Rosetta silent file (secondary structure, phi, psi, omega in degrees, C-alpha in Angstrom):
SEQUENCE: MIKLFCEIETWELVEAFTIARSSITHIPVIKVTLTDHQGVQGVGEAAGVDYDGETPHSMAAQVAAVASQLTDMLTQQTLATLLPRGGARNALDCALWDLRAKQSGVPAWQRAGLTAMAPVTTVFTLGLGNEADTRRKARDARAYPLLKLKMDKDRHIDIVRIVREEHPQAEILVDANQSWSRSQLETLLPSFQALSVTLIEQPVPRGDDASLKGLKSLIPLAADESCSDATSVGGLAPYYQYINIKLDKTGGLTEALAVVAEAKRHRMGLMVGNMCGTSLGMAPAFIIAQYCHYIDLDGPLLQRADRASPIEYKRGVMHAPRPELWG
SCORE:     score description
SCORE:     0.000 S_00000001
   1 L     0.000  154.178  174.696  113.147   61.181  111.870 S_00000001
   2 L   -98.742  124.701 -176.263  111.429   64.424  110.936 S_00000001
   3 E   -76.178  141.743 -172.362  108.982   65.628  113.478 S_00000001
   4 E  -123.852  135.619  172.751  105.485   66.584  112.077 S_00000001
   5 E  -131.840  120.489  172.864  103.001   69.122  113.522 S_00000001
   6 E  -109.951  125.947 -179.347   99.708   69.727  111.784 S_00000001
   7 E  -136.088  146.774  176.422   97.174   72.375  112.697 S_00000001
   8 E   -98.086  130.736 -179.582   93.919   73.613  111.286 S_00000001
   9 E  -123.558  158.738 -179.746   93.465   77.376  111.071 S_00000001
  10 E  -134.608  121.818  177.904   90.527   79.626  109.982 S_00000001
  11 E  -108.000  127.712 -176.874   91.095   83.051  108.290 S_00000001
  12 E   -77.877  133.169  177.356   88.359   85.553  108.098 S_00000001
  13 E   -88.048  165.815  178.143   87.671   87.174  104.731 S_00000001
  14 E   -64.758  -41.438  172.515   86.994   90.864  104.328 S_00000001
  15 E  -152.182  166.516 -178.776   83.571   90.130  103.047 S_00000001
  16 E   -52.543  139.376  177.019   81.675   87.017  101.737 S_00000001
  17 E  -112.766  120.310 -170.362   83.228   85.642   98.595 S_00000001
  18 E  -125.967  129.799  176.907   80.827   84.088   96.175 S_00000001
  19 E  -124.492 -177.677 -173.306   81.442   81.964   92.998 S_00000001
  20 L   -62.426  -24.220 -173.406   79.223   79.813   90.815 S_00000001
  21 L  -113.201   -5.665 -172.934   79.300   76.878   93.264 S_00000001
  22 E  -170.123  165.249  172.713   79.547   78.432   96.801 S_00000001
  23 E  -132.434  138.501 -178.528   79.766   81.442   99.104 S_00000001
  24 E  -143.571  149.734 -176.330   82.221   81.644  101.915 S_00000001
  25 E  -113.216  -12.967 -175.505   83.076   84.053  104.762 S_00000001
  26 E  -144.410  147.928  172.439   86.213   82.223  106.105 S_00000001
  27 E  -102.294  105.948  171.808   89.090   80.309  104.777 S_00000001
  28 E   -82.109  137.845  179.014   90.068   77.088  106.530 S_00000001
  29 E  -140.341  160.443  168.310   93.525   75.848  105.920 S_00000001
  30 E  -107.003  143.482  172.360   95.997   73.305  107.345 S_00000001
  31 E  -118.599  134.112 -175.889   99.484   74.433  108.317 S_00000001
  32 E  -121.236  136.874  174.211  102.126   71.719  108.454 S_00000001
  33 E  -117.566  124.372 -179.538  105.462   72.136  110.280 S_00000001
  34 E  -108.181  131.397 -175.243  108.418   69.802  109.778 S_00000001
  35 E  -130.594  125.981 -179.834  111.256   69.816  112.297 S_00000001
  36 L   -93.135  178.991 -168.809  114.569   67.994  111.876 S_00000001
  37 L   -71.815   -5.179  171.602  116.832   66.661  114.744 S_00000001
  38 L   -95.749    2.984 -167.235  118.584   70.114  114.929 S_00000001
  39 L    77.424   -1.513  175.230  115.369   72.004  115.327 S_00000001
  40 L   -63.470  136.605 -178.773  115.380   73.457  111.849 S_00000001
  41 E  -113.323  138.580  163.589  111.720   74.098  110.739 S_00000001
  42 E  -133.424  153.472 -168.965  109.940   74.200  107.466 S_00000001
  43 E  -131.657  150.516 -178.523  106.408   75.085  106.878 S_00000001
  44 E  -150.146  153.253 -176.980  103.653   74.645  104.361 S_00000001
  45 E  -135.491  145.798  173.968   99.982   75.612  103.975 S_00000001
  46 E  -141.499  138.102  173.511   97.040   74.200  102.138 S_00000001
  47 L   -93.580  -20.719 -177.555   93.446   75.079  101.443 S_00000001
  48 L    85.801  172.608  174.343   92.608   71.952   99.738 S_00000001
  49 L  -116.821   98.703 -173.000   90.298   71.310   96.715 S_00000001
  50 H   -64.252  -32.182 -175.788   86.843   71.604   97.909 S_00000001
  51 H   -74.528  -14.317  167.293   85.197   70.400   94.734 S_00000001
  52 H   -87.840   -0.510  179.977   87.079   67.155   95.227 S_00000001
  53 L    91.481    1.120 -175.586   85.600   66.713   98.700 S_00000001
  54 L   -78.426  143.565 -176.751   88.667   67.786  100.579 S_00000001
  55 L  -133.972  159.744  174.783   88.224   69.452  103.995 S_00000001
  56 H   -47.025  -44.826 -170.807   90.823   70.540  106.672 S_00000001
  57 H   -73.495  -36.605 -179.404   90.036   67.489  108.668 S_00000001
  58 H   -69.798  -41.423  177.490   90.362   65.076  105.762 S_00000001
  59 H   -67.133  -44.762 -169.184   93.809   66.690  104.788 S_00000001
  60 H   -72.067  -30.498  171.943   95.001   66.644  108.319 S_00000001
  61 H   -65.109  -42.360  173.480   94.081   62.942  108.607 S_00000001
  62 H   -57.409  -44.716 -177.433   96.043   62.219  105.411 S_00000001
  63 H   -67.126  -39.524  179.968   99.019   64.063  106.786 S_00000001
  64 H   -61.696  -31.582 -177.859   98.815   62.144  110.127 S_00000001
  65 H   -65.374  -18.581 -173.315   98.703   58.852  108.229 S_00000001
  66 L  -114.538    8.548 -175.664  102.203   59.311  106.737 S_00000001
  67 H   -56.058  -49.846 -176.118  103.854   60.909  109.918 S_00000001
  68 H   -64.173   -9.430 -173.810  105.768   57.771  110.761 S_00000001
  69 H  -106.552   -1.771  175.713  107.274   57.621  107.294 S_00000001
  70 L   -76.992   80.861  177.083  108.869   61.008  107.294 S_00000001
  71 L   -75.066  167.060  177.749  112.547   60.132  107.551 S_00000001
  72 L   -68.028  -15.757 -179.542  115.501   62.455  107.571 S_00000001
  73 L  -101.243   20.295 -175.523  116.177   61.251  103.973 S_00000001
  74 L   -61.587  140.277  172.105  112.691   62.123  102.802 S_00000001
  75 L  -124.989  165.718  171.801  112.466   63.613   99.243 S_00000001
  76 H   -54.210  -44.744  179.137  109.768   65.140   97.203 S_00000001
  77 H   -51.291  -49.418 -179.379  109.882   62.102   95.000 S_00000001
  78 H   -62.903  -41.100 -179.771  109.279   59.867   97.878 S_00000001
  79 H   -62.231  -24.394  179.074  106.477   62.018   99.267 S_00000001
  80 H   -74.421  -23.612  168.560  104.553   61.605   95.889 S_00000001
  81 H   -73.575  -18.029 -171.072  104.511   57.873   96.551 S_00000001
  82 H   -90.845  -32.142 -171.894  103.017   58.390  100.049 S_00000001
  83 L  -142.071  146.627  176.348  100.057   60.590   99.195 S_00000001
  84 L   -74.353  169.688  175.447   97.888   61.384   96.108 S_00000001
  85 L   -63.854  153.533  179.870   97.795   64.893   94.661 S_00000001
  86 L   140.185 -176.678 -175.896   95.699   67.325   96.587 S_00000001
  87 H   -59.044  -36.104  177.917   96.043   69.563   99.627 S_00000001
  88 H   -59.239  -45.201 -178.043   97.649   67.190  102.146 S_00000001
  89 H   -69.899  -37.123  178.203  100.567   66.542   99.808 S_00000001
  90 H   -54.725  -47.428  179.152  100.744   70.193   98.952 S_00000001
  91 H   -59.606  -48.451  175.104  101.245   71.148  102.540 S_00000001
  92 H   -60.563  -54.625 -174.401  103.847   68.493  103.061 S_00000001
  93 H   -61.984  -38.756  179.368  105.702   69.066   99.803 S_00000001
  94 H   -74.652  -35.475  174.137  105.998   72.889  100.419 S_00000001
  95 H   -58.610  -45.875 -179.679  106.988   72.329  104.064 S_00000001
  96 H   -69.223  -33.078  171.700  109.766   70.078  102.744 S_00000001
  97 H   -59.541  -51.691  174.683  110.942   72.529  100.238 S_00000001
  98 H   -50.043  -50.090  172.760  111.124   75.013  103.038 S_00000001
  99 H   -53.798  -56.334  172.834  113.029   72.687  105.350 S_00000001
 100 H   -52.127  -40.588  173.041  115.520   71.904  102.718 S_00000001
 101 H   -62.959  -46.962 -174.870  116.137   75.590  101.886 S_00000001
 102 H   -72.890  -32.161 -179.758  116.690   76.357  105.551 S_00000001
 103 H   -75.957  -38.368 -173.247  118.909   73.372  106.122 S_00000001
 104 H   -92.157  -21.455  176.666  121.073   74.057  103.114 S_00000001
 105 L    85.435   -1.669 -177.730  121.099   77.859  102.963 S_00000001
 106 L   -98.597  111.780 -176.547  120.059   77.568   99.279 S_00000001
 107 L   -52.466  155.233 -175.668  116.836   79.346   98.659 S_00000001
 108 H   -69.542  -25.132  174.281  113.908   77.299   97.242 S_00000001
 109 H   -68.951  -34.068  173.200  113.748   79.416   94.086 S_00000001
 110 H   -68.650  -41.248 -178.102  117.325   78.483   93.320 S_00000001
 111 H   -68.384  -28.040  177.835  116.699   74.794   93.993 S_00000001
 112 L   -80.810   -1.719  175.850  113.779   75.003   91.541 S_00000001
 113 L   109.175    0.022 -170.761  115.995   76.192   88.804 S_00000001
 114 L   -92.464  153.120  177.654  115.475   79.861   88.625 S_00000001
 115 L   -99.733  -13.566  175.966  118.378   82.380   88.481 S_00000001
 116 L  -158.581  163.701  169.370  116.257   85.237   89.827 S_00000001
 117 L  -126.402  126.439 -174.227  112.887   86.247   91.117 S_00000001
 118 L  -112.513  149.717  179.834  111.068   89.229   89.878 S_00000001
 119 L   -68.492  154.853 -173.663  107.833   90.939   91.102 S_00000001
 120 E  -127.736  157.852  173.318  104.636   89.959   89.265 S_00000001
 121 E  -101.193  117.397 -176.187  101.213   91.725   88.777 S_00000001
 122 E   -93.380  166.484  166.732   98.500   89.574   90.166 S_00000001
 123 L   -76.357  155.435  169.025   94.768   89.755   89.441 S_00000001
 124 E  -116.017  123.470 -171.385   92.288   91.113   91.982 S_00000001
 125 E   -91.136  133.724  170.446   89.266   88.881   92.028 S_00000001
 126 E  -107.053  115.914  171.018   85.609   90.241   92.390 S_00000001
 127 L   -68.833  169.150 -179.466   83.146   87.721   93.574 S_00000001
 128 L   -65.699  137.893  169.240   79.615   87.433   92.523 S_00000001
 129 L  -162.335 -174.019  175.986   77.041   90.018   93.930 S_00000001
 130 L   -76.792 -177.955 -167.132   74.314   92.335   93.029 S_00000001
 131 H   -67.485  -38.454 -173.579   74.743   95.332   90.880 S_00000001
 132 H   -62.340  -46.925  176.788   75.349   97.729   93.851 S_00000001
 133 H   -64.062  -35.074 -179.868   78.005   95.394   95.248 S_00000001
 134 H   -68.367  -46.929  178.546   79.674   94.872   91.894 S_00000001
 135 H   -63.912  -41.280  177.811   79.945   98.667   91.364 S_00000001
 136 H   -56.861  -52.966 -178.694   81.332   99.221   94.800 S_00000001
 137 H   -59.690  -40.221  177.467   83.819   96.531   94.464 S_00000001
 138 H   -67.134  -37.937  176.673   85.021   97.706   91.100 S_00000001
 139 H   -66.656  -46.054  172.653   85.407  101.348   92.295 S_00000001
 140 H   -56.495  -22.816 -178.774   87.416   99.954   95.282 S_00000001
 141 L  -100.578   22.905 -174.156   89.679   98.055   92.927 S_00000001
 142 L   -75.146  -12.084  168.389   90.678  100.895   90.661 S_00000001
 143 L   -70.677  -11.326 -173.865   94.186  100.572   91.950 S_00000001
 144 L  -101.865  127.879 -178.491   94.477   97.235   90.441 S_00000001
 145 L   -77.389  -23.142 -170.646   95.282   97.005   86.680 S_00000001
 146 E  -128.348  121.785 -178.003   94.083   93.407   86.307 S_00000001
 147 E  -123.350  151.782  172.403   90.737   92.070   87.505 S_00000001
 148 E  -118.085  132.223  176.597   89.140   88.621   87.456 S_00000001
 149 E  -111.300  124.134  175.591   85.382   88.520   87.579 S_00000001
 150 E   -76.703  141.649 -179.991   83.552   85.556   88.868 S_00000001
 151 L  -139.084  169.526 -177.471   80.474   84.527   86.963 S_00000001
 152 L  -136.119 -163.417 -174.903   77.752   81.930   86.936 S_00000001
 153 L   -69.210  -35.928 -171.238   75.032   80.556   84.423 S_00000001
 154 L  -109.154  -11.815 -179.059   72.908   83.692   84.726 S_00000001
 155 L  -115.724  114.672 -176.913   75.286   86.517   85.759 S_00000001
 156 L  -157.385  -92.566 -171.599   77.956   87.357   83.131 S_00000001
 157 H   -46.004  -53.726 -179.542   77.793   90.112   80.528 S_00000001
 158 H   -48.090  -43.984 -179.189   76.231   92.727   82.817 S_00000001
 159 H   -52.883  -53.018 -175.885   79.025   92.151   85.378 S_00000001
 160 H   -56.267  -48.940 -177.711   81.566   93.058   82.703 S_00000001
 161 H   -55.491  -44.509  177.881   79.560   96.139   81.661 S_00000001
 162 H   -64.489  -48.643 -174.840   79.362   97.387   85.225 S_00000001
 163 H   -70.282  -30.146  174.252   83.028   96.901   85.916 S_00000001
 164 H   -67.804  -39.403  177.657   83.909   98.665   82.656 S_00000001
 165 H   -67.124  -35.874 -176.272   81.889  101.663   83.674 S_00000001
 166 H   -81.910  -37.894 -171.341   83.480  101.775   87.070 S_00000001
 167 L  -139.055   69.333 -172.916   86.975  100.861   85.986 S_00000001
 168 L   -59.818  -28.661 -175.896   87.423  101.493   82.283 S_00000001
 169 L   -84.710   -6.872 -172.262   91.244  100.879   82.159 S_00000001
 170 L   -66.914  144.994  164.951   91.156   97.520   83.740 S_00000001
 171 E   -85.062  135.602 -169.970   92.256   94.399   81.950 S_00000001
 172 E  -129.057  129.242  174.011   89.554   91.851   82.599 S_00000001
 173 E  -110.434  145.085  178.558   89.561   88.106   82.880 S_00000001
 174 E  -116.844  144.123  172.453   86.220   86.151   83.497 S_00000001
 175 E  -127.261  113.444 -175.344   85.796   82.939   85.370 S_00000001
 176 L   -91.108   -2.899  178.867   82.618   80.781   85.003 S_00000001
 177 L    42.766   49.436  171.590   83.872   78.021   87.351 S_00000001
 178 L    80.022    6.578 -163.292   82.278   75.308   85.037 S_00000001
 179 L   -85.937  -10.212 -173.064   78.885   76.908   84.897 S_00000001
 180 L  -107.430  169.917  168.889   78.397   77.275   81.104 S_00000001
 181 L  -112.813  173.088  178.432   77.905   74.981   78.165 S_00000001
 182 H   -62.804  -39.106 -171.732   79.592   75.374   74.763 S_00000001
 183 H   -68.253  -39.155  177.439   76.343   76.801   73.246 S_00000001
 184 H   -69.053  -37.274 -174.633   76.064   79.462   76.052 S_00000001
 185 H   -63.891  -43.958 -174.639   79.786   80.310   75.702 S_00000001
 186 H   -69.756  -33.311  171.477   79.300   80.903   71.929 S_00000001
 187 H   -57.958  -41.528 -175.266   76.340   83.125   72.705 S_00000001
 188 H   -79.616  -27.735 -169.679   78.369   85.236   75.112 S_00000001
 189 H   -53.035  -45.002  177.915   81.631   85.445   73.150 S_00000001
 190 H   -56.177  -42.764 -175.857   80.623   88.480   70.866 S_00000001
 191 H   -69.293  -45.632  174.450   79.695   90.621   73.910 S_00000001
 192 H   -52.791  -42.768  178.929   82.857   89.463   75.681 S_00000001
 193 H   -71.706  -34.806  179.434   85.053   90.579   72.707 S_00000001
 194 H   -70.944  -20.779  172.718   83.303   93.876   72.468 S_00000001
 195 L   -94.541   12.563  172.410   84.085   94.520   76.100 S_00000001
 196 L    67.134   29.661  172.427   87.716   93.584   75.647 S_00000001
 197 E   -57.182  139.373 -175.623   87.675   90.520   77.880 S_00000001
 198 E  -114.515   -5.540  170.255   91.223   89.099   77.463 S_00000001
 199 E  -154.348  143.875  171.527   90.744   85.455   79.069 S_00000001
 200 E  -118.282  118.865 -177.205   87.818   83.117   79.796 S_00000001
 201 E  -101.382  133.444  172.998   88.598   80.589   82.544 S_00000001
 202 L    40.896   61.023  176.830   86.978   77.147   82.836 S_00000001
 203 L   -62.809  -40.360 -178.114   83.751   77.832   80.908 S_00000001
 204 L  -112.270  158.605 -179.908   82.425   74.326   80.808 S_00000001
 205 L   -54.446  140.993  166.627   82.428   71.459   83.408 S_00000001
 206 L   -58.574  137.012 -164.285   85.430   69.440   83.766 S_00000001
 207 L    97.042  -18.272 -174.562   84.923   66.208   81.867 S_00000001
 208 L  -114.239   19.468 -170.537   83.052   68.131   79.211 S_00000001
 209 H   -62.248  -34.014 -178.335   86.162   69.769   77.825 S_00000001
 210 H   -67.121  -13.059  176.223   85.847   67.968   74.406 S_00000001
 211 H   -63.233  -16.990  179.061   82.635   69.883   73.840 S_00000001
 212 H   -87.266    2.729  178.400   84.954   72.949   72.921 S_00000001
 213 L   -52.296  127.877 -176.412   86.454   70.969   69.993 S_00000001
 214 L    69.951   10.626  179.433   86.731   73.236   67.042 S_00000001
 215 L   -67.607  136.458  175.813   85.457   76.350   68.874 S_00000001
 216 L  -101.807  108.453 -178.265   86.584   79.569   67.178 S_00000001
 217 L  -143.449  136.480  179.922   87.201   82.246   69.769 S_00000001
 218 L   -82.673   -4.818  177.834   89.346   85.287   69.635 S_00000001
 219 L  -109.805  123.552  174.782   89.592   85.222   73.437 S_00000001
 220 L   -60.284  150.580 -179.058   91.858   82.440   74.792 S_00000001
 221 E  -112.558  142.709 -178.264   90.369   79.847   77.090 S_00000001
 222 E  -126.388  137.274  176.346   92.076   78.580   80.240 S_00000001
 223 E   -88.663  119.694  170.944   91.527   75.209   81.976 S_00000001
 224 L  -111.269  -74.707  173.312   91.352   75.357   85.657 S_00000001
 225 L   -54.348  -28.045 -178.513   89.185   72.654   87.384 S_00000001
 226 L   -78.299  -22.157 -176.915   90.006   70.437   84.437 S_00000001
 227 L   -99.646  114.730 -179.734   93.841   70.754   84.911 S_00000001
 228 L  -108.542  -73.904  175.212   95.084   68.741   87.871 S_00000001
 229 L  -124.247 -167.512 -175.800   98.625   67.547   87.354 S_00000001
 230 H   -61.559  -28.174  176.304  101.036   67.032   84.658 S_00000001
 231 H   -72.397   -5.489 -175.544   99.149   63.932   83.243 S_00000001
 232 H  -101.968   -8.475 -175.297   96.089   65.969   82.582 S_00000001
 233 L   -60.512  -58.351 -178.170   97.892   68.681   80.411 S_00000001
 234 L   -56.215  -29.849  177.754   98.012   66.757   77.159 S_00000001
 235 L   -79.289  -11.947  176.225   94.355   65.933   76.994 S_00000001
 236 L   -95.689  -16.857 -172.458   93.507   69.614   77.462 S_00000001
 237 L   -61.963  -34.215  178.782   95.802   71.071   74.837 S_00000001
 238 L   -71.059  -17.428 -170.943   93.329   70.601   71.925 S_00000001
 239 L  -118.294  -13.498 -177.992   90.642   72.684   73.672 S_00000001
 240 L  -130.888  150.877  177.107   92.355   75.318   75.800 S_00000001
 241 L   -95.550  -22.052 -176.846   95.194   77.918   75.180 S_00000001
 242 E  -135.640  154.956  173.125   96.129   78.287   78.819 S_00000001
 243 E  -125.553  146.433  172.286   96.105   76.139   81.959 S_00000001
 244 E   -97.226  111.370 -175.165   95.791   77.281   85.557 S_00000001
 245 E   -94.383  120.892  173.110   98.228   75.759   87.934 S_00000001
 246 L  -125.610  127.805 -172.221   97.231   75.603   91.559 S_00000001
 247 H   -65.404  -19.704  170.306   99.408   73.888   94.077 S_00000001
 248 H   -62.890  -40.917 -178.221   96.409   72.445   95.929 S_00000001
 249 H   -71.141  -46.717 -174.391   95.502   70.737   92.795 S_00000001
 250 H   -75.988  -22.725 -177.315   99.012   69.437   91.860 S_00000001
 251 L    92.891   23.741  171.419   99.908   68.233   95.261 S_00000001
 252 L   128.687 -174.355  175.780  102.690   70.930   95.789 S_00000001
 253 H   -68.646  -36.247 -178.523  105.504   72.826   94.108 S_00000001
 254 H   -55.612  -56.908 -171.108  107.165   69.659   92.939 S_00000001
 255 H   -69.839  -39.873 -176.608  104.308   68.482   90.691 S_00000001
 256 H   -55.322  -45.348  174.946  103.575   72.186   89.750 S_00000001
 257 H   -56.335  -36.865 -179.010  107.000   72.469   88.150 S_00000001
 258 H   -66.736  -37.486  179.113  106.292   69.274   86.289 S_00000001
 259 H   -62.020  -43.549 -176.448  103.002   70.921   85.008 S_00000001
 260 H   -57.473  -51.990 -173.424  105.092   73.899   83.870 S_00000001
 261 H   -69.459  -39.723 -179.598  107.395   71.696   81.754 S_00000001
 262 H   -69.805  -41.997  178.764  104.559   69.630   80.313 S_00000001
 263 H   -58.873  -43.360  178.235  102.508   72.755   79.360 S_00000001
 264 H   -61.704  -34.489  179.607  105.541   74.248   77.653 S_00000001
 265 H   -73.050  -23.299  173.988  105.925   71.004   75.701 S_00000001
 266 L  -100.137    8.391  174.148  102.461   71.375   74.457 S_00000001
 267 L    65.374   34.093 -176.490  102.943   75.038   73.694 S_00000001
 268 L  -101.824  145.166  178.469  100.253   76.137   76.092 S_00000001
 269 E   -73.564  158.978 -169.657  100.172   79.408   77.949 S_00000001
 270 E  -121.431  144.221  166.276  100.567   79.327   81.764 S_00000001
 271 E  -132.240  148.843  173.557   98.522   80.868   84.670 S_00000001
 272 E  -114.999  135.571  179.205   99.090   80.332   88.373 S_00000001
 273 L  -131.465 -172.046  179.200   96.170   80.387   90.726 S_00000001
 274 L  -149.740  161.016  179.191   95.108   79.762   94.242 S_00000001
 275 L  -104.834   28.324 -175.468   92.268   78.227   96.459 S_00000001
 276 L    71.003  162.665  178.797   92.611   81.304   98.778 S_00000001
 277 L   142.156 -173.043 -172.086   94.783   81.271  101.806 S_00000001
 278 L   -85.233 -177.478  173.240   97.589   83.364  103.457 S_00000001
 279 H   -53.756  -36.363  176.996  100.935   84.575  102.288 S_00000001
 280 H   -60.728  -45.011 -178.927  102.298   81.152  103.222 S_00000001
 281 H   -71.671  -19.899  175.236  100.197   79.487  100.756 S_00000001
 282 H   -91.448  -13.409 -178.315  101.070   81.856   97.983 S_00000001
 283 L   -61.003  -47.988  176.677  104.827   81.831   98.617 S_00000001
 284 L   -70.176  -34.233  173.864  105.796   78.609   96.807 S_00000001
 285 H   -56.656  -30.125  173.067  103.328   79.576   94.039 S_00000001
 286 H   -50.456  -35.249  177.972  105.405   82.629   93.531 S_00000001
 287 H   -70.140  -40.373  171.350  108.126   80.500   92.059 S_00000001
 288 H   -65.049  -33.034 -172.827  105.496   79.124   89.466 S_00000001
 289 H   -66.198  -21.370 -175.655  104.401   82.720   88.800 S_00000001
 290 L   -72.685  -15.533 -179.559  107.826   83.403   87.410 S_00000001
 291 L   -99.304   -6.963 -162.221  106.919   81.193   84.322 S_00000001
 292 L  -100.007  151.155  171.546  103.311   82.489   83.899 S_00000001
 293 L   -84.598  -42.127  176.937  101.626   85.127   81.729 S_00000001
 294 E  -116.777  130.777 -174.066   98.713   85.433   84.137 S_00000001
 295 E  -116.318  126.864 -175.825   99.115   85.519   87.876 S_00000001
 296 L  -129.721   71.827  174.495   96.077   84.955   90.284 S_00000001
 297 L  -122.620   52.290 -169.416   97.614   85.021   93.785 S_00000001
 298 L   -95.307    9.298 -175.683   95.405   87.549   95.486 S_00000001
 299 H   -42.958  -61.883 -177.599   94.397   85.206   98.342 S_00000001
 300 H   -51.789  -25.962 -176.266   95.879   87.448  101.122 S_00000001
 301 H   -75.373  -17.908 -177.806   94.180   90.463   99.656 S_00000001
 302 H   -98.546    1.624 -175.271   90.897   89.085  100.359 S_00000001
 303 E  -103.898  160.790  174.086   91.434   88.328  103.955 S_00000001
 304 L   -80.833  -26.482  173.754   91.315   90.575  107.106 S_00000001
 305 L  -140.566  175.667 -173.921   94.686   89.401  108.387 S_00000001
 306 L  -151.719  177.035 -177.119   97.741   87.560  107.201 S_00000001
 307 L   -66.900  156.957  160.545  100.885   85.813  108.453 S_00000001
 308 L   -53.741  146.713 -177.445  103.853   87.492  110.149 S_00000001
 309 L    52.504   56.537  177.976  106.342   88.612  107.424 S_00000001
 310 L   -66.785  163.994  173.009  103.651   88.714  104.914 S_00000001
 311 L   -77.701  147.014 -174.984  104.254   89.030  101.161 S_00000001
 312 L   -85.812  123.228  174.648  104.238   92.607  100.024 S_00000001
 313 E  -114.082  116.569  172.069  101.407   93.693   97.637 S_00000001
 314 E  -125.029  109.773  168.609  101.316   97.305   96.038 S_00000001
 315 L    57.853   40.248 -179.937   98.615   98.217   93.686 S_00000001
 316 L    91.197  -14.924 -178.756   98.487   94.569   92.249 S_00000001
 317 E   -85.035  116.179 -176.881  102.266   94.206   92.245 S_00000001
 318 E   -97.345  124.126 -178.810  103.356   91.074   94.310 S_00000001
 319 L  -100.661  162.433 -167.926  106.826   90.921   95.537 S_00000001
 320 L   -63.698  146.805  177.046  108.859   87.833   96.355 S_00000001
 321 L   -63.406  146.364  173.144  108.306   86.187   99.724 S_00000001
 322 L   -77.113  146.318 -176.761  110.856   86.867  102.500 S_00000001
 323 L   -59.161  -33.020  177.352  112.885   83.958  103.810 S_00000001
 324 L   -54.111  -27.957 -173.321  111.279   84.476  107.268 S_00000001
 325 L   -85.720  -53.447 -170.051  107.971   83.494  105.694 S_00000001
 326 L  -167.301  138.895  162.160  108.954   80.589  103.350 S_00000001
 327 L    79.678    0.000    0.000  111.818   79.324  101.199 S_00000001
């Protein structure tokens, strides 16, 4: 049998992080450790999908419920039959990838089919705030070439204008987190185009994606909340040009790789994102980042502290995780 240990952790943010649906000061995660009969360990982390009602305690309960079924012969495919997609399966799936890498000596990225891993440039995300806060955050982020700006129903164009004034060279993505309608998006598009916004993420509520049918936009749209696992991709292809893959949504690296393949089949662009968390949560997502045009793996940059052997970030450039951390 594989021994299982699951713990709930809380990581403090540098400052309150506000988006259209919530504001937080701490990131709660679960950390799962799998140990084989020789004492080899694999670890995984999940923050969960809050808008689906997941909490650290609900994820920990899901993990505990399958502990007795974690045999030495456990595979990612078997794990997918034990748990639905979501944070609990993500933590277990990624811990199993790490365990198998350490048992075999073959890195997770090689087992995933990659021939190499290259550094990537991640966005740095600015949460919602008043004008003074937004100006300060934009000035502080001048070292980052790619910014993602959180927005809601009432705060949008002015945010981009402010950031453009403080960081003129930045490439800007905007994320509405489901807070707009198609008509509001159409009203905002000319201003976003004039301000050189390069991507708009999840403008309308999930389930309302078909309202985007026939929309003419020079700025590509990315599905985030609407994109869960590989089965969701085909239904989004008529309305979005990109999908945002998050391991907490897919239920781990295994299904995330399936999403990559399905998105390529539909000729959709790829983005990888995160639900916040430490370098341990970002490490398996770095494998998905190798396939993506847009990278949003800045979770550790928003926190006051991080794991031992953290991922290295320099001016937005994210380097591969070290084996001591994961994989």
